[in-house]
N, C-alpha and C positions, 0 to 999 in steps of 0.2 A: 353458046355451045355447052351443052351439059356436062357435068362434071367427070359423066361416067367416059366421054369421048376422050378427055384430055389426061387423061391415067392410063400409063402402060399396064396391060395385063398381069405382068408379074410385079409393078407395086401395089396395084389392089388386094396380091395375096401374102405380101409382107407384114412382118410386125415391126414398128418403131420401137426401137429399146431407149426409153425414157426417164430421167433419173428424177427421182422423187414422187409422192402422188400427185398423179394425173386430176389436176384443177382445172375447170372452165377458165382460167387464165393462163393456163401453165402452156408455153407453146407447143406446136406440132413441127415436124420435120417434113421438107421436101424431098429428102433423099433418107426414105427408112430401111432399114437394113434388116434380114433374116435372122431371128438370133441363132446361135450355134446351136448344135444334135447336143443333144443331153447323153455324157458319158454312160449310164445308166438309167435308162427311164423306167424300167422295171422293177427299179428296188422300190419296196415298201416305204421307206423313210423319204420320198421323193416330192417335195410338196405339189400338191395337187394345181399350184398357181403355175408353175413351171410345166405341165400338162398342157393343161387347157391353153396356157398361153401361147403356144406352138401351135395350136391348130388354126389355119387362116381362111377355114370354110366351113360352112353348116355342113351335119350329115343331112343325109337324104331319107326320103320316106315321110312319113305322117310327124304332124308334132304332136309331142307332149311333153309336160313337165315335169322333173322331179325332184323333189325336198323342198325347201323355203328358201327365201329371199336370202339370205348369207349363207346357205350349206345345199347345194344344188347343183343342176344342170339343167338343158331341154334339147330335144331333138326336133330334128326338123325347121330348123328358124329360116326366116326370110331377110335379107337384110333391105332397111328402109333407102329407095333410091334417092342418090346424093343429093339431087334438083326436084321439086316438084312444084306447083303452082303457086304453093303459101307454104314452104318449107326449103330449106337448104340442111345441109348434115357437115357440120363442123368437124375440126380436126381430123379427118379423114384417115390420115398416118397410123391412127389410135389402131384403126379396124375394131372397133365400138357399136357399129351402126345395126347391130343383130339383134334380133327377138323373136318371138313367136309371131306367127302371123294375125294372131288377137291382138300385142303388141302394136305390131305394123297399121292395121286396120284401124285402131282406135288415132294412133297420130296422124295419120293421115285426115281420119275426120275432123279432129280437133284443129289441125291445121286449116284445114277449109271453112270451119265455122269462126274462126278467132276474129276475120277482119271485119264481122259483125258485130264487136263488141270495142273495134277500134284498135284491134291489135295487127299490124301487116301481115305477118306470117312470122314462123318459128324457126329458130336459129335452133337446131338440135344437135346435143353435145353427146355425151358418153350414152349409150344405152347397156349392150350386154358383148362379149365376147361371140364368135359364131356359135359357139356349143355352150356358151354360161360357162358355167363355173368359178370359181375364185380367178381375179385379175394378178396378174404383175405388179402393179401401183395401182393406187388408190383406193377404190371402193370394196368394203366388206361385202356390201350386198350386190344387186344387178347381176345375180348367179342363173335368174331362172329364166330370163326374158321377158318380165313384164315390169321392167324399171326402166324409166328413162330421163336424162336430163335435160330441162330446156333454160336456151339463157334468158335473161331478162332483160336483154336488147335485141331492140325491135330487127325485125328482119329489114335489110334496106330493099329499096325498088330497084334494085338491078340483080344479077349473078355475080356472086363475090367470086375471086379469082382462086385458084388454089392455094397461091403464097396465101391468101388474106385468111382463109378458112384456116390456115394452119398457124399466121404467127398474129392478128388483131386478138385484143384481148375483150373478154365480157367486159360488161359496167358492172362496177362496185355499188350495189345499193344502199348501202350503208354509210353512216355516218362517221369520220374518223373516231369517237371516243364510244362507238359500238351501243349506244344508249339509244340510237333511233335512224331511222333514215336519210339518206340526206337528200332534200328536198329540190336541189338543183337537178336530180336523175329520177328520182321516183314520179311518178306520173299516176293519175287516175286508170290509164288504161292498164296498166299492171295489175291495179286490182280488178279489173274486168275481167282480164285474160285468167287469172289466178281464181276468180270464183268461178266463172265458166268452167276451166277444168276441174275442180272440187264438186260442180253439181252434175257430172257425168257419172254416171249409176257403175261403173266397172272401177272407176277409183275407189281404191281403200285410204289412203293417203297422201298428203303432199309437206315434202319437208323445204322450210325456209327459214333463214335467219330469224330469231327471235326479233329484231328490230323489225324486219317486215310484217312478222305475226303482227305487234303491235301497230305495226300503220293499218294493218287489214281492219283490226277490232276497231281502231277510232273509226274509220271511214264507211262500214260495211251499211250502217244505218239497220234497220229494223230486220233486213232480210239476214240471219245472222246462224242459220244451221247448217251451210256449208262450213262454216267457221271448224266445226271438230273435226274435218279430215285432216285443217291445216296444223302442223306439229312443228314447233321451234326444233332446230337441230343444229350443232354446231356448224361454221361455216356456212355454206347455201346461200353467201351474200351476194354472188354472179348469178346463181341459175337456182330454179325450183327443181325438186328432184319429185316425177310423178311415180306413185306406186298403184300399180294396178290388182285386185283382185283377183284370187285363182279363178281363171275361167269356171264357167257351168260344169259340172258334170266329168272334173280332172280329178281323180282319185287318188292322184299319188303328187298333186302338187298340194304344198302346206300355207294356208293362211297365218298370218299373225291374228291373233286378237283383237276385237274392233277397238276403232282408239275410246277415249274415256269420256262421256255424258257430257254434255254443254258446248260454250263457245270458246273455252280453252282462252278466253282473255282475263282470268280474278289473278289470283294469289300464284294460279302455278305459271302463269306468265312471270311474276315477277321474280322468282326465282330467277332466272336465266339474266337477269339484271342487277344481281346479288356479285358484290366484291368478290365472292369465293368461286364464282364463276368468271367474271370479265378480268379479273387479278389473282387467278390461282399462285400460292406459293411454291416457291420450287422445292421438291422434293427432298428430303436430304440426299438419300438414294435412288441413282435412277432406277426406275420400275424396269424389272427383268423381261424382256421380248417376251411374246408367247411364241411360242414354236408354230410354223407354219401350218396349216392343213394338211394332209394327207389323204388320199384317195379312200382310206379307211373310214374317214370321218364323213365321207356324203354317200350318198344313197348306193347300193349294189349297182341299180342301172346306170350309172355315170360312167362305168369302167365300159360299159357297152357302147354308151353314147361318145365314147371319146374316142375310141378305135372305130367307131362304124364308118362306113363308106359314104 
């Protein structure tokens, strides 16, 4: 039975209150609760994440992207179906299975192609909130409906239960010392899946743990052009982060600069395994936290997106 049929309607329209950053291995909940109303949502100092985090459905109308990956929103979003022939949505209580139709179409096509390279199907993690914008927990990006996290755990040959989707952990691909992948869990199919994804023309970047990038560099062989798009990033040892380029003709979507040339497998990768990165000294004084982003920092159109029907 599809997950949509097993989820009560009220449950699908509520947000879970999650403690700490929402990472792939963090568990969801079987009993999500709606967030309490804000005392003064129109106060200009109200964090934008508190506003967008309380919106449980997308806006109607045409799809539009406003702003950049870490400072924006989108209208006319769609939800990735909980179940497809070659994908399943994980952590449904987070209500982060949303994106632009451009992203939904891409993920469905990628999932349907993945078995051709030996990957049975995608376990899809966080995409975006129903209208994007800053998230209450976790990601700084994922704001404009063209980012998605895909677990590095192969999809099983059965439909996962709701409890399994909320509770099972993604697989850590990185060795305990963080210097390389764990050979007990990393396979050639992981390489094939990431290479397949990077070769899609819509993909601007893929973020992985540096140890995964090292493994890809080592095993890529002579076909190396796609490695340019695969960038090392803190974390990302349980999943890989797909970032699409802005759709063609989208005047209000802001692309980031193209990645540097080359395969990224030289001295620039060595940096990620330096002592300063792997074992940074504790600061003498804890850094002062940045003030949360307010609506004033987002494109003006995000105000209308937030309040649209």
